C-alpha positions in Angstrom: 3.1 0.8 -13.4 4.4 4.4 -13.8 3.6 6.8 -11.0 4.3 10.5 -10.7 3.9 13.2 -8.1 1.1 12.4 -5.6 0.8 8.7 -4.7 -0.1 6.7 -1.6 2.0 4.5 0.7 0.1 1.5 2.1 1.8 -0.1 5.2 0.8 -3.4 6.5 2.0 -4.4 10.0 1.9 -8.1 10.7 3.9 -10.8 12.4 6.3 -13.0 10.4 4.3 -16.1 11.4 1.1 -14.8 9.8 -0.1 -17.1 7.1 -2.5 -17.0 4.1 -3.2 -20.0 2.0 -0.2 -21.9 3.5 2.4 -19.2 2.7 3.7 -16.3 4.8 1.3 -13.4 4.7 4.0 -11.0 3.7 4.9 -13.2 0.7 1.3 -13.4 -0.4 0.9 -9.6 -0.1 4.0 -9.0 -2.3 3.1 -11.6 -4.9 -0.5 -10.4 -5.1 0.7 -6.8 -5.5 3.0 -7.9 -8.3 0.3 -9.9 -9.9 -1.9 -6.8 -9.9 1.0 -4.8 -11.4 1.3 -2.4 -8.5 4.2 0.0 -8.7 6.3 -1.6 -6.0 6.4 -3.4 -2.6 9.0 -4.0 0.0 9.1 -6.1 3.2 10.9 -5.0 6.3 11.5 -7.3 9.3 11.6 -5.6 12.7 13.8 -6.4 15.7 11.2 -5.6 18.3 7.6 -4.5 18.5 4.1 -5.0 19.9 0.6 -4.6 18.6 -3.0 -4.8 19.8 -2.2 -7.6 22.2 0.6 -5.6 23.9 2.8 -8.7 23.8 6.4 -7.7 23.0 8.0 -9.7 20.2 11.8 -9.4 20.1 14.9 -11.0 18.6 16.8 -10.8 21.8 18.3 -14.2 22.7 16.8 -14.4 26.2 13.3 -13.6 24.8 13.4 -15.3 21.5 10.2 -14.6 19.6 8.7 -16.7 16.9 6.6 -13.9 15.6 8.8 -10.9 14.8 7.2 -7.8 13.4 7.1 -7.4 9.6 6.1 -4.3 7.7 5.1 -4.5 4.0 5.0 -1.2 2.1 3.3 -0.7 -1.2 3.4 2.5 -3.2 1.1 3.3 -6.1 -1.6 5.7 -7.3 -4.5 6.3 -4.9 -7.1 4.4 -7.0 -4.9 1.3 -7.3 -4.1 1.3 -3.6 -7.8 1.6 -2.8 -8.6 -1.4 -4.9 -5.8 -3.5 -3.4 -6.8 -2.4 0.1 -10.2 -4.1 -0.3 -8.5 -7.4 -1.2 -6.2 -7.1 1.8 -8.9 -6.3 4.3 -10.7 -9.5 3.2 -7.7 -11.7 4.2 -6.0 -9.9 7.1 -6.9 -11.5 10.4 -4.4 -9.9 12.7 -2.4 -6.7 12.2 -2.7 -3.0 11.3 -2.9 -1.2 8.0 -2.0 2.5 7.5 -2.3 4.8 4.5 -0.4 8.0 3.8 -0.3 10.4 0.9 3.2 10.9 -0.4 5.1 12.6 -3.2 7.0 10.4 -5.6 10.1 12.3 -6.7 11.8 9.6 -8.8 10.6 6.2 -10.0 12.9 4.5 -12.5 13.5 0.9 -13.5 17.1 1.4 -14.6 16.5 0.7 -18.3 16.5 4.4 -19.3 12.9 4.0 -20.4 
């Protein structure tokens, strides 16, 4: 979905063990965003973090965690983000969602179109 100039970046902070309908939550989020033809989504895995519970999750060998932090970012037009956000709020049990206004400078698919 083409986007130009002002857009929004939706960030979803979850643990990599979070699940929805038997799949990792981050996978469901990306697949749902693609199904809804959002402009793009990316998953980042963190090395260390904590959230509302204040429990530190880390990949250090002496404190091996089974729930490392994951951030999913989705960028699109504000009205499309808002619609997707409603679906996301309905399924997210644990985590945090943030929303930022951003400027898209370049968005290309490599085909020259």
